[in-house]
BAFIDO-623827 format. One record per residue (C-alpha): residue in one letter; residue number from 1; x, z, y. Coordinates in nm, 3 decimals. Layout:
<nodes>
[a NUM [X Z Y]]
...
</nodes>
This chain:
<nodes>
[m 1 [-0.469 1.573 -1.010]]
[e 2 [-0.290 1.599 -1.374]]
[v 3 [-0.114 1.925 -1.284]]
[a 4 [-0.499 2.106 -1.191]]
[a 5 [-0.625 1.905 -1.497]]
[v 6 [-0.392 2.083 -1.711]]
[v 7 [-0.487 2.427 -1.497]]
[a 8 [-0.867 2.423 -1.539]]
[i 9 [-0.817 2.372 -1.933]]
[a 10 [-0.539 2.515 -2.095]]
[l 11 [-0.393 2.797 -1.821]]
[s 12 [-0.785 2.926 -1.694]]
[n 13 [-0.855 3.018 -2.081]]
[g 14 [-0.762 3.362 -2.048]]
[d 15 [-0.907 3.740 -2.021]]
[n 16 [-1.168 3.606 -2.269]]
[d 17 [-1.326 3.305 -2.119]]
[p 18 [-1.377 2.980 -2.240]]
[p 19 [-1.163 2.696 -2.015]]
[d 20 [-1.352 2.556 -1.680]]
[w 21 [-1.464 2.294 -1.809]]
[p 22 [-1.663 2.141 -1.488]]
[d 23 [-1.349 2.123 -1.319]]
[f 24 [-1.105 1.911 -1.571]]
[v 25 [-1.437 1.651 -1.636]]
[g 26 [-1.459 1.595 -1.260]]
[i 27 [-1.084 1.579 -1.222]]
[v 28 [-1.030 1.348 -1.555]]
[f 29 [-1.287 1.158 -1.434]]
[l 30 [-1.078 1.098 -1.035]]
[l 31 [-0.742 1.037 -1.274]]
[l 32 [-0.967 0.774 -1.508]]
[l 33 [-1.013 0.618 -1.204]]
[n 34 [-0.708 0.599 -0.973]]
[a 35 [-0.578 0.477 -1.405]]
[t 36 [-0.830 0.203 -1.420]]
[i 37 [-0.706 0.032 -1.019]]
[g 38 [-0.326 0.086 -1.106]]
[y 39 [-0.382 -0.057 -1.395]]
[i 40 [-0.545 -0.367 -1.267]]
[e 41 [-0.256 -0.365 -0.947]]
[k 42 [0.045 -0.357 -1.220]]
[y 43 [-0.117 -0.648 -1.394]]
[r 44 [-0.209 -0.863 -1.129]]
[a 45 [0.153 -0.792 -0.993]]
[g 46 [0.340 -1.011 -1.348]]
[n 47 [0.144 -1.294 -1.253]]
[a 48 [0.450 -1.388 -1.013]]
[v 49 [0.677 -1.424 -1.289]]
[a 50 [0.435 -1.524 -1.537]]
[a 51 [0.384 -1.836 -1.355]]
[l 52 [0.758 -1.959 -1.308]]
[m 53 [0.848 -1.910 -1.684]]
[a 54 [0.523 -2.054 -1.780]]
[s 55 [0.630 -2.399 -1.608]]
[l 56 [0.954 -2.398 -1.743]]
[t 57 [0.836 -2.533 -2.113]]
[p 58 [0.775 -2.930 -2.083]]
[e 59 [0.900 -3.148 -2.313]]
[c 60 [1.167 -3.424 -2.287]]
[q 61 [1.336 -3.679 -2.474]]
[v 62 [1.725 -3.574 -2.598]]
[k 63 [2.046 -3.657 -2.799]]
[r 64 [2.283 -3.415 -2.952]]
[n 65 [2.618 -3.478 -3.104]]
[n 66 [2.567 -3.829 -3.068]]
[e 67 [2.246 -3.789 -3.301]]
[t 68 [1.886 -4.024 -3.260]]
[w 69 [1.670 -3.971 -2.973]]
[s 70 [1.426 -3.702 -3.023]]
[i 71 [1.169 -3.530 -2.824]]
[i 72 [1.181 -3.119 -2.787]]
[q 73 [1.074 -2.857 -2.581]]
[a 74 [1.271 -2.774 -2.277]]
[s 75 [1.307 -2.451 -2.375]]
[e 76 [1.538 -2.550 -2.646]]
[l 77 [1.773 -2.750 -2.451]]
[v 78 [2.194 -2.615 -2.461]]
[p 79 [2.425 -2.764 -2.215]]
[g 80 [2.598 -3.031 -2.355]]
[d 81 [2.240 -3.210 -2.458]]
[i 82 [2.245 -3.563 -2.353]]
[i 83 [1.891 -3.628 -2.178]]
[a 84 [1.699 -3.988 -2.111]]
[i 85 [1.494 -3.975 -1.752]]
[k 86 [1.264 -4.244 -1.664]]
[l 87 [1.041 -4.272 -1.356]]
[g 88 [0.771 -4.048 -1.321]]
[n 89 [0.952 -3.784 -1.576]]
[a 90 [1.000 -3.432 -1.486]]
[i 91 [1.388 -3.252 -1.521]]
[p 92 [1.373 -3.023 -1.747]]
[a 93 [1.727 -2.853 -1.670]]
[d 94 [1.978 -2.882 -1.459]]
[a 95 [2.221 -3.189 -1.536]]
[r 96 [2.477 -3.428 -1.408]]
[i 97 [2.371 -3.788 -1.433]]
[t 98 [2.600 -3.979 -1.653]]
[s 99 [2.480 -4.336 -1.668]]
[s 100 [2.166 -4.568 -1.446]]
[p 101 [2.099 -4.888 -1.503]]
[g 102 [2.013 -4.957 -1.141]]
[g 103 [2.303 -4.710 -1.044]]
[k 104 [2.107 -4.426 -0.895]]
[i 105 [1.739 -4.310 -0.869]]
[s 106 [1.526 -4.153 -0.594]]
[l 107 [1.404 -3.762 -0.695]]
[d 108 [1.110 -3.594 -0.505]]
[q 109 [1.258 -3.200 -0.459]]
[a 110 [1.006 -3.061 -0.266]]
[a 111 [0.883 -2.858 -0.492]]
[l 112 [1.238 -2.682 -0.559]]
[t 113 [1.430 -2.761 -0.192]]
[g 114 [1.122 -2.798 0.043]]
[e 115 [1.253 -3.126 0.123]]
[s 116 [1.000 -3.410 0.276]]
[l 117 [1.135 -3.670 0.121]]
[p 118 [1.301 -3.819 -0.198]]
[v 119 [1.674 -3.758 -0.226]]
[s 120 [1.891 -4.053 -0.357]]
[k 121 [2.111 -3.917 -0.652]]
[t 122 [2.418 -4.165 -0.843]]
[i 123 [2.642 -4.125 -1.136]]
[g 124 [2.805 -3.759 -1.109]]
[d 125 [2.536 -3.589 -0.865]]
[e 126 [2.348 -3.308 -1.012]]
[i 127 [2.006 -3.332 -1.089]]
[l 128 [1.790 -2.981 -1.066]]
[s 129 [1.537 -2.849 -1.307]]
[s 130 [1.156 -2.913 -1.209]]
[t 131 [1.261 -3.190 -0.963]]
[i 132 [1.016 -3.544 -1.003]]
[c 133 [1.185 -3.904 -1.049]]
[k 134 [1.017 -4.134 -0.824]]
[q 135 [1.243 -4.404 -0.904]]
[g 136 [1.489 -4.571 -1.118]]
[e 137 [1.601 -4.486 -1.467]]
[c 138 [1.916 -4.286 -1.575]]
[e 139 [2.103 -4.041 -1.859]]
[a 140 [2.237 -3.678 -1.772]]
[i 141 [2.432 -3.393 -1.931]]
[i 142 [2.239 -3.061 -1.902]]
[i 143 [2.506 -2.851 -1.729]]
[a 144 [2.225 -2.515 -1.705]]
[t 145 [1.920 -2.419 -1.875]]
[g 146 [1.643 -2.180 -1.841]]
[p 147 [1.767 -1.860 -1.576]]
[n 148 [2.060 -2.036 -1.516]]
[t 149 [1.889 -2.356 -1.352]]
[q 150 [1.806 -2.304 -0.952]]
[f 151 [1.454 -2.266 -1.060]]
[g 152 [1.499 -2.005 -1.298]]
[r 153 [1.708 -1.845 -1.045]]
[a 154 [1.406 -1.856 -0.824]]
[a 155 [1.224 -1.656 -1.118]]
[k 156 [1.464 -1.403 -1.160]]
[i 157 [1.485 -1.302 -0.785]]
[v 158 [1.075 -1.292 -0.765]]
[g 159 [1.116 -1.053 -1.010]]
[s 160 [1.347 -0.827 -0.877]]
[a 161 [1.208 -0.858 -0.512]]
[r 162 [0.819 -0.733 -0.673]]
[d 163 [1.015 -0.405 -0.854]]
[e 164 [1.116 -0.289 -0.489]]
[m 165 [0.864 -0.020 -0.337]]
[g 166 [0.609 -0.161 -0.026]]
[h 167 [0.715 -0.075 0.307]]
[l 168 [0.376 0.076 0.271]]
[q 169 [0.388 0.253 -0.035]]
[k 170 [0.686 0.420 0.082]]
[i 171 [0.500 0.549 0.388]]
[l 172 [0.253 0.686 0.197]]
[a 173 [0.486 0.807 -0.032]]
[k 174 [0.658 1.058 0.241]]
[i 175 [0.271 1.149 0.347]]
[g 176 [0.161 1.227 0.015]]
[n 177 [0.524 1.474 -0.033]]
[f 178 [0.432 1.605 0.268]]
[c 179 [0.136 1.723 0.134]]
[l 180 [0.222 1.824 -0.199]]
[i 181 [0.543 2.049 -0.048]]
[a 182 [0.265 2.194 0.200]]
[i 183 [0.054 2.293 -0.136]]
[a 184 [0.390 2.390 -0.382]]
[t 185 [0.459 2.662 -0.084]]
[f 186 [0.166 2.790 -0.062]]
[i 187 [0.122 2.795 -0.401]]
[v 188 [0.386 3.060 -0.484]]
[i 189 [0.303 3.278 -0.198]]
[e 190 [-0.070 3.269 -0.284]]
[i 191 [0.059 3.338 -0.674]]
[l 192 [0.297 3.658 -0.521]]
[v 193 [0.050 3.768 -0.329]]
[m 194 [-0.262 3.780 -0.607]]
[y 195 [-0.050 3.892 -0.864]]
[a 196 [0.223 4.076 -0.696]]
[g 197 [0.063 4.248 -0.415]]
[f 198 [-0.323 4.274 -0.532]]
[h 199 [-0.280 4.295 -0.882]]
[y 200 [-0.588 4.017 -0.985]]
[d 201 [-0.696 3.961 -1.326]]
[y 202 [-0.517 3.612 -1.471]]
[r 203 [-0.854 3.419 -1.459]]
[r 204 [-0.901 3.508 -1.086]]
[g 205 [-0.567 3.415 -1.005]]
[i 206 [-0.601 3.091 -1.150]]
[n 207 [-0.957 2.990 -1.004]]
[n 208 [-0.788 3.035 -0.676]]
[i 209 [-0.498 2.845 -0.752]]
[l 210 [-0.699 2.553 -0.839]]
[v 211 [-0.922 2.560 -0.534]]
[l 212 [-0.541 2.475 -0.319]]
[l 213 [-0.431 2.194 -0.598]]
[i 214 [-0.787 2.051 -0.573]]
[g 215 [-0.869 2.076 -0.234]]
[g 216 [-0.500 2.032 -0.096]]
[l 217 [-0.427 1.698 -0.301]]
[p 218 [-0.458 1.361 -0.094]]
[i 219 [-0.691 1.205 -0.387]]
[a 220 [-0.798 0.899 -0.201]]
[i 221 [-0.429 0.790 -0.026]]
[e 222 [-0.436 0.388 -0.222]]
[t 223 [-0.256 0.139 -0.078]]
[n 224 [-0.482 -0.116 -0.189]]
[l 225 [-0.811 0.036 0.007]]
[w 226 [-0.726 -0.208 0.274]]
[s 227 [-0.632 -0.519 0.051]]
[h 228 [-0.990 -0.705 0.109]]
[i 229 [-0.915 -0.723 0.463]]
[l 230 [-0.550 -0.871 0.467]]
[s 231 [-0.732 -1.262 0.284]]
[y 232 [-0.678 -1.383 0.678]]
[f 233 [-0.433 -1.604 0.851]]
[l 234 [-0.064 -1.568 0.974]]
[f 235 [0.078 -1.764 1.252]]
[p 236 [0.313 -1.539 1.442]]
[f 237 [0.452 -1.733 1.710]]
[v 238 [0.178 -1.703 1.916]]
[l 239 [0.182 -1.378 1.979]]
[s 240 [0.447 -1.168 2.173]]
[g 241 [0.633 -0.935 2.007]]
[v 242 [0.713 -1.187 1.737]]
[r 243 [0.978 -1.441 1.647]]
[v 244 [0.957 -1.717 1.435]]
[k 245 [1.210 -1.934 1.228]]
[m 246 [1.211 -2.202 1.030]]
[i 247 [1.392 -2.200 0.681]]
[t 248 [1.335 -2.572 0.499]]
[g 249 [1.495 -2.783 0.246]]
[d 250 [1.446 -3.079 0.457]]
[q 251 [1.775 -3.200 0.647]]
[l 252 [1.918 -3.051 1.041]]
[e 253 [1.839 -3.356 1.167]]
[i 254 [1.482 -3.328 1.054]]
[a 255 [1.479 -2.968 1.108]]
[k 256 [1.624 -3.016 1.436]]
[e 257 [1.378 -3.264 1.568]]
[t 258 [1.045 -3.023 1.400]]
[g 259 [1.163 -2.766 1.571]]
[r 260 [1.198 -2.941 1.926]]
[r 261 [0.851 -3.093 1.881]]
[l 262 [0.696 -2.761 1.795]]
[g 263 [0.888 -2.610 2.101]]
[m 264 [1.013 -2.329 1.898]]
[g 265 [1.390 -2.485 1.964]]
[d 266 [1.690 -2.639 1.785]]
[t 267 [1.969 -2.385 1.710]]
[m 268 [1.952 -2.426 1.390]]
[y 269 [2.170 -2.414 1.088]]
[v 270 [2.306 -2.522 0.765]]
[y 271 [2.310 -2.180 0.586]]
[e 272 [2.517 -2.263 0.288]]
[d 273 [2.776 -2.348 0.531]]
[l 274 [2.729 -2.030 0.736]]
[i 275 [2.807 -1.815 0.409]]
[r 276 [3.120 -2.060 0.390]]
[s 277 [3.245 -2.009 0.704]]
[q 278 [3.237 -1.622 0.689]]
[a 279 [3.363 -1.656 0.357]]
[e 280 [3.698 -1.879 0.517]]
[h 281 [3.722 -1.690 0.873]]
[g 282 [3.538 -1.379 0.860]]
[s 283 [3.490 -1.330 1.237]]
[k 284 [3.772 -1.364 1.384]]
[n 285 [3.862 -1.591 1.691]]
[g 286 [3.519 -1.543 1.826]]
[n 287 [3.307 -1.629 1.521]]
[p 288 [2.981 -1.436 1.540]]
[k 289 [2.891 -1.220 1.254]]
[i 290 [2.668 -1.421 0.971]]
[d 291 [2.352 -1.166 1.064]]
[d 292 [2.417 -1.209 1.409]]
[i 293 [2.329 -1.548 1.353]]
[v 294 [2.047 -1.520 1.151]]
[f 295 [1.890 -1.296 1.384]]
[s 296 [1.953 -1.580 1.712]]
[a 297 [1.866 -1.860 1.481]]
[d 298 [1.568 -2.083 1.561]]
[g 299 [1.603 -2.198 1.182]]
[f 300 [1.742 -2.311 0.862]]
[a 301 [1.845 -2.630 0.687]]
[s 302 [1.879 -2.777 0.354]]
[v 303 [1.826 -2.413 0.185]]
[f 304 [1.780 -2.339 -0.153]]
[p 305 [1.530 -2.075 -0.297]]
[e 306 [1.789 -1.807 -0.331]]
[h 307 [1.934 -1.877 0.085]]
[k 308 [1.585 -1.862 0.190]]
[f 309 [1.514 -1.528 -0.068]]
[e 310 [1.882 -1.410 0.153]]
[i 311 [1.782 -1.463 0.508]]
[v 312 [1.482 -1.263 0.470]]
[k 313 [1.654 -0.955 0.281]]
[r 314 [1.873 -0.950 0.570]]
[l 315 [1.674 -0.965 0.877]]
[q 316 [1.474 -0.646 0.677]]
[d 317 [1.816 -0.476 0.631]]
[m 318 [1.848 -0.518 1.030]]
[g 319 [1.535 -0.321 1.031]]
[h 320 [1.277 -0.601 1.101]]
[m 321 [0.991 -0.617 0.922]]
[v 322 [0.896 -0.977 0.808]]
[a 323 [0.667 -1.202 0.734]]
[m 324 [0.721 -1.530 0.531]]
[t 325 [0.507 -1.843 0.490]]
[g 326 [0.568 -2.104 0.201]]
[d 327 [0.379 -2.325 -0.051]]
[g 328 [0.645 -2.419 -0.335]]
[v 329 [0.838 -2.279 -0.639]]
[n 330 [1.103 -2.315 -0.368]]
[d 331 [0.937 -2.019 -0.138]]
[a 332 [0.867 -1.795 -0.413]]
[p 333 [1.196 -1.562 -0.400]]
[a 334 [1.176 -1.526 -0.016]]
[l 335 [0.745 -1.480 -0.059]]
[a 336 [0.788 -1.212 -0.300]]
[k 337 [1.097 -1.055 -0.075]]
[a 338 [0.898 -1.112 0.266]]
[n 339 [0.712 -0.738 0.368]]
[v 340 [0.431 -1.007 0.413]]
[g 341 [0.452 -1.330 0.209]]
[v 342 [0.146 -1.548 0.254]]
[a 343 [0.097 -1.914 0.054]]
[v 344 [-0.060 -2.200 0.244]]
[s 345 [-0.370 -2.325 0.086]]
[d 346 [-0.230 -2.626 -0.130]]
[a 347 [0.059 -2.409 -0.221]]
[c 348 [0.169 -2.403 -0.611]]
[d 349 [0.072 -2.121 -0.852]]
[a 350 [0.431 -1.981 -0.830]]
[a 351 [0.340 -1.955 -0.465]]
[r 352 [0.021 -1.794 -0.498]]
[s 353 [0.104 -1.505 -0.730]]
[a 354 [0.410 -1.428 -0.557]]
[a 355 [0.266 -1.406 -0.204]]
[a 356 [0.030 -1.096 -0.071]]
[i 357 [-0.192 -1.323 0.128]]
[v 358 [-0.337 -1.684 -0.016]]
[l 359 [-0.506 -1.911 0.289]]
[t 360 [-0.833 -2.016 0.172]]
[e 361 [-0.814 -2.299 0.403]]
[p 362 [-0.601 -2.577 0.522]]
[g 363 [-0.360 -2.598 0.868]]
[l 364 [-0.217 -2.217 1.047]]
[s 365 [-0.364 -2.254 1.347]]
[v 366 [-0.618 -1.991 1.272]]
[i 367 [-0.351 -1.698 1.122]]
[i 368 [-0.331 -1.551 1.434]]
[d 369 [-0.640 -1.314 1.356]]
[a 370 [-0.428 -1.181 1.029]]
[i 371 [-0.216 -1.020 1.303]]
[l 372 [-0.471 -0.905 1.489]]
[g 373 [-0.651 -0.736 1.141]]
[s 374 [-0.298 -0.628 1.034]]
[r 375 [-0.292 -0.393 1.386]]
[q 376 [-0.618 -0.279 1.304]]
[i 377 [-0.569 -0.149 1.004]]
[f 378 [-0.199 0.020 1.128]]
[a 379 [-0.466 0.175 1.348]]
[r 380 [-0.736 0.314 1.043]]
[m 381 [-0.406 0.414 0.809]]
[t 382 [-0.270 0.614 1.126]]
[s 383 [-0.614 0.740 1.156]]
[y 384 [-0.610 0.819 0.750]]
[a 385 [-0.279 0.913 0.735]]
[v 386 [-0.341 1.218 1.045]]
[y 387 [-0.704 1.329 0.858]]
[t 388 [-0.538 1.313 0.495]]
[c 389 [-0.263 1.580 0.607]]
[s 390 [-0.544 1.770 0.853]]
[i 391 [-0.725 1.832 0.571]]
[t 392 [-0.402 1.931 0.321]]
[i 393 [-0.331 2.180 0.602]]
[r 394 [-0.668 2.302 0.671]]
[v 395 [-0.781 2.384 0.295]]
[i 396 [-0.408 2.544 0.190]]
[v 397 [-0.399 2.748 0.503]]
[a 398 [-0.737 2.882 0.485]]
[f 399 [-0.795 2.936 0.136]]
[a 400 [-0.504 3.148 0.091]]
[l 401 [-0.566 3.348 0.430]]
[l 402 [-0.883 3.454 0.325]]
[i 403 [-0.775 3.581 0.024]]
[f 404 [-0.481 3.724 0.174]]
[i 405 [-0.667 3.926 0.440]]
[f 406 [-1.020 3.929 0.250]]
[e 407 [-0.944 3.908 -0.065]]
[y 408 [-1.217 3.627 -0.092]]
[d 409 [-1.255 3.401 -0.398]]
[f 410 [-1.426 3.043 -0.350]]
[p 411 [-1.532 2.885 -0.673]]
[p 412 [-1.298 2.567 -0.730]]
[f 413 [-1.597 2.339 -0.882]]
[m 414 [-1.688 2.322 -0.517]]
[i 415 [-1.392 2.219 -0.364]]
[l 416 [-1.405 1.957 -0.606]]
[i 417 [-1.775 1.837 -0.478]]
[m 418 [-1.624 1.875 -0.099]]
[a 419 [-1.348 1.673 -0.212]]
[i 420 [-1.530 1.406 -0.375]]
[l 421 [-1.748 1.341 -0.086]]
[n 422 [-1.469 1.404 0.183]]
[d 423 [-1.312 1.115 0.010]]
[g 424 [-1.622 0.923 0.031]]
[t 425 [-1.692 0.903 0.333]]
[i 426 [-1.312 0.852 0.462]]
[m 427 [-1.290 0.533 0.269]]
[t 428 [-1.520 0.351 0.518]]
[i 429 [-1.267 0.400 0.774]]
[s 430 [-1.158 0.055 0.645]]
[k 431 [-1.475 -0.101 0.791]]
[d 432 [-1.390 0.123 1.167]]
[h 433 [-1.400 -0.043 1.453]]
[v 434 [-1.077 -0.024 1.655]]
[q 435 [-0.825 -0.208 1.910]]
[p 436 [-0.553 -0.405 1.793]]
[s 437 [-0.220 -0.309 1.972]]
[p 438 [-0.063 -0.561 2.185]]
[k 439 [0.250 -0.556 2.006]]
[p 440 [0.421 -0.494 1.693]]
[n 441 [0.329 -0.113 1.529]]
[k 442 [0.546 0.108 1.406]]
[w 443 [0.508 0.454 1.232]]
[f 444 [0.602 0.753 1.347]]
[l 445 [0.581 1.011 1.062]]
[k 446 [0.731 1.325 1.224]]
[r 447 [0.384 1.186 1.517]]
[i 448 [0.140 1.228 1.252]]
[f 449 [0.279 1.539 1.081]]
[i 450 [0.244 1.732 1.403]]
[s 451 [-0.053 1.594 1.542]]
[a 452 [-0.228 1.753 1.115]]
[v 453 [-0.052 2.051 1.145]]
[i 454 [-0.223 2.085 1.473]]
[y 455 [-0.553 1.974 1.352]]
[g 456 [-0.560 2.158 1.025]]
[l 457 [-0.488 2.479 1.146]]
[y 458 [-0.714 2.507 1.426]]
[l 459 [-0.962 2.412 1.123]]
[a 460 [-0.832 2.704 0.907]]
[a 461 [-0.875 2.931 1.181]]
[s 462 [-1.217 2.789 1.312]]
[t 463 [-1.279 2.892 0.872]]
[l 464 [-1.138 3.224 0.922]]
[a 465 [-1.339 3.309 1.265]]
[f 466 [-1.704 3.196 1.122]]
[f 467 [-1.569 3.404 0.789]]
[a 468 [-1.490 3.739 0.965]]
[i 469 [-1.812 3.688 1.211]]
[a 470 [-2.086 3.628 0.945]]
[t 471 [-1.940 3.891 0.737]]
[e 472 [-1.792 4.170 0.975]]
[t 473 [-2.039 4.169 1.193]]
[s 474 [-2.407 4.144 1.276]]
[f 475 [-2.371 3.877 1.541]]
[f 476 [-2.548 3.602 1.366]]
[q 477 [-2.789 3.748 1.251]]
[d 478 [-2.839 3.864 1.595]]
[h 479 [-2.838 3.559 1.768]]
[f 480 [-2.996 3.294 1.500]]
[g 481 [-3.217 3.571 1.305]]
[v 482 [-3.032 3.447 0.992]]
[n 483 [-3.046 3.704 0.674]]
[v 484 [-2.816 3.938 0.633]]
[l 485 [-2.466 3.865 0.389]]
[e 486 [-2.341 4.161 0.156]]
[y 487 [-2.008 4.141 0.092]]
[t 488 [-1.750 4.291 -0.104]]
[s 489 [-1.377 4.177 -0.208]]
[n 490 [-1.358 4.434 -0.522]]
[e 491 [-1.263 4.273 -0.800]]
[g 492 [-1.384 3.939 -0.680]]
[n 493 [-1.786 4.046 -0.654]]
[i 494 [-1.876 3.835 -0.373]]
[n 495 [-2.272 3.693 -0.248]]
[d 496 [-2.327 3.368 -0.381]]
[n 497 [-2.489 3.329 -0.074]]
[l 498 [-2.194 3.311 0.130]]
[n 499 [-2.021 3.068 -0.076]]
[s 500 [-2.234 2.794 0.016]]
[i 501 [-2.226 2.921 0.361]]
[i 502 [-1.850 2.850 0.335]]
[y 503 [-1.880 2.540 0.165]]
[l 504 [-2.127 2.362 0.393]]
[q 505 [-1.902 2.476 0.707]]
[m 506 [-1.586 2.336 0.532]]
[s 507 [-1.737 2.040 0.427]]
[t 508 [-1.887 1.972 0.792]]
[i 509 [-1.600 2.070 1.065]]
[s 510 [-1.363 1.863 0.771]]
[q 511 [-1.592 1.539 0.773]]
[a 512 [-1.663 1.549 1.193]]
[l 513 [-1.255 1.583 1.183]]
[i 514 [-1.322 1.187 1.078]]
[f 515 [-1.416 1.084 1.444]]
[i 516 [-1.147 1.278 1.613]]
[t 517 [-0.848 1.149 1.442]]
[r 518 [-0.999 0.746 1.468]]
[s 519 [-1.005 0.790 1.863]]
[h 520 [-0.777 0.863 2.202]]
[g 521 [-1.030 1.056 2.359]]
[f 522 [-1.381 1.137 2.334]]
[f 523 [-1.474 1.083 2.065]]
[f 524 [-1.799 0.936 2.146]]
[t 525 [-1.653 0.681 2.371]]
[e 526 [-1.491 0.452 2.085]]
[r 527 [-1.779 0.356 1.915]]
[p 528 [-1.728 0.383 1.497]]
[t 529 [-1.893 0.118 1.253]]
[l 530 [-2.260 0.193 1.115]]
[l 531 [-2.081 0.223 0.805]]
[l 532 [-1.893 0.524 0.873]]
[v 533 [-2.202 0.696 1.113]]
[a 534 [-2.424 0.610 0.801]]
[a 535 [-2.164 0.750 0.516]]
[f 536 [-2.099 1.066 0.717]]
[v 537 [-2.488 1.103 0.783]]
[i 538 [-2.538 1.055 0.381]]
[t 539 [-2.241 1.305 0.219]]
[q 540 [-2.315 1.534 0.543]]
[l 541 [-2.692 1.548 0.387]]
[s 542 [-2.604 1.601 0.059]]
[a 543 [-2.365 1.890 0.129]]
[t 544 [-2.643 2.066 0.326]]
[l 545 [-2.895 1.994 0.022]]
[i 546 [-2.634 2.152 -0.216]]
[a 547 [-2.582 2.459 0.026]]
[v 548 [-2.934 2.475 0.073]]
[y 549 [-3.095 2.473 -0.247]]
[a 550 [-2.864 2.497 -0.514]]
[n 551 [-2.872 2.751 -0.774]]
[w 552 [-2.560 2.702 -0.969]]
[g 553 [-2.424 3.025 -1.195]]
[f 554 [-2.198 2.860 -1.401]]
[t 555 [-1.942 2.819 -1.039]]
[d 556 [-2.151 3.108 -0.863]]
[i 557 [-2.340 2.924 -0.618]]
[r 558 [-2.702 3.053 -0.484]]
[g 559 [-2.909 2.851 -0.200]]
[c 560 [-2.842 3.006 0.168]]
[g 561 [-3.140 2.855 0.332]]
[w 562 [-3.219 2.658 0.634]]
[s 563 [-3.123 2.909 0.880]]
[w 564 [-2.755 2.950 0.739]]
[a 565 [-2.758 2.554 0.741]]
[g 566 [-2.910 2.524 1.116]]
[n 567 [-2.658 2.800 1.255]]
[n 568 [-2.355 2.614 1.043]]
[v 569 [-2.394 2.317 1.229]]
[y 570 [-2.413 2.461 1.569]]
[s 571 [-2.083 2.681 1.497]]
[s 572 [-1.939 2.306 1.398]]
[s 573 [-2.043 2.151 1.631]]
[n 574 [-1.823 2.412 1.884]]
[y 575 [-1.554 2.431 1.732]]
[i 576 [-1.549 2.043 1.709]]
[f 577 [-1.600 1.984 2.112]]
[q 578 [-1.310 2.206 2.166]]
[l 579 [-1.122 2.072 1.953]]
[n 580 [-1.186 1.692 2.102]]
[l 581 [-1.061 1.853 2.445]]
[k 582 [-0.657 1.760 2.336]]
</nodes>
């Protein structure tokens, strides 16, 4: 759209004509809207790392270079400092116990490792940043600070995971690339035909290029269009086609017993032991590969944040879509890495910020609705993808062939109006009625592109046929009593009424396509939501009133009257009905 704006304001300023201000203002409005949405999402994406780093600044009692004890910020600690730990203190950095009056202390490591019970530590043991002293006192020497601690590495992993493009963004990028390649191809062909073949003047050719740029670009591709529907719950092991694994910081025995009680199996491992065994023995002598174990295991115990992250990554590298639930700092890296990260209702801020979904109620029993909801979203997104690509093909092919065959120039401003109205209707698909698939879905882009090309070419053919019949024959005048169109292609001198008629025909049949792409049979057998129907009616009423009454000299539009509008409804209905016989 940036290219279209440049063309409208800069490149169109030729042949002593002023810049195309109406098109420029409309395009800039859409760009500002998209930029605002993008800024908001970028701001939210940084919350995970910010929440983690904000937790790295507690105060602590420290002795440095055998001097007296003093209170400093944890961010000022360096390896080699001696810190004093008392009951209730949070450990400010990774350290090793050097002395303890009672010989040991008890630490709550739930926030970092997920262990449900306090862990005893004695002299010489390591204690980790962000854990809490529940019993005893000790002195310890700092061995790692900031990003070098277990807690800091979790923050770093969350940041790296957030930098990756999500699966849906990748799919939408491919769809966008398909549209851009199609547009670029036809623009090149159009430039050659218009300037080398027909010897169009400069401004006339620029206006036709704007039509393809504005009408072909998928303006409304926005991944966050569906995000509000994802405020559901996730409980995958109650649905067929989804495998569930437990990943916990608890000890192996506790994890196995929990798995048995839940009925999810007790084939569980200590992940660090698997890594060590793989490094020492590889997959020789019948020792299975670690990826095979990760896939077949029911769960893993005694894991650290980077272990959870790596397990999720291994499953993704095997081609699986992975969802992850959690509540603590230790879960944040895996929540960020997973295709769908779910933070439970009482999760810490770091987990909430890293997750894509935050539960609003305690418990997981109703989270099955999220899977059904996500599969409904998939169905809507598939319909949206087919529709978007179809309209791109339809617009660029129809207007290019109208130029090549009839030397017909359509006003760019009207294609902008049509795009805005169409986008207003298509956005209501997020509320449409669809049936969720009983099994996990998968994107078949080749099938989507083939369907889009078929739909687009058919709609383009319908516009060409309508144009030819309306301008080259008296069929509509003889059978419907409409006024005669005096069309001539000489030097771009066209009938303003014809612009209104073609605008209405393309608007009507384009929006009616929504009902075809959303259904698997006859469109009237799958009831759409009232919101979609209402949006269609409102936008079509708006398009019809514009076509019937608008007299806009700045864009070569003059009202075509109700007789042509009625004829358009009849002919468009026939085209759509025939298209539905697929």
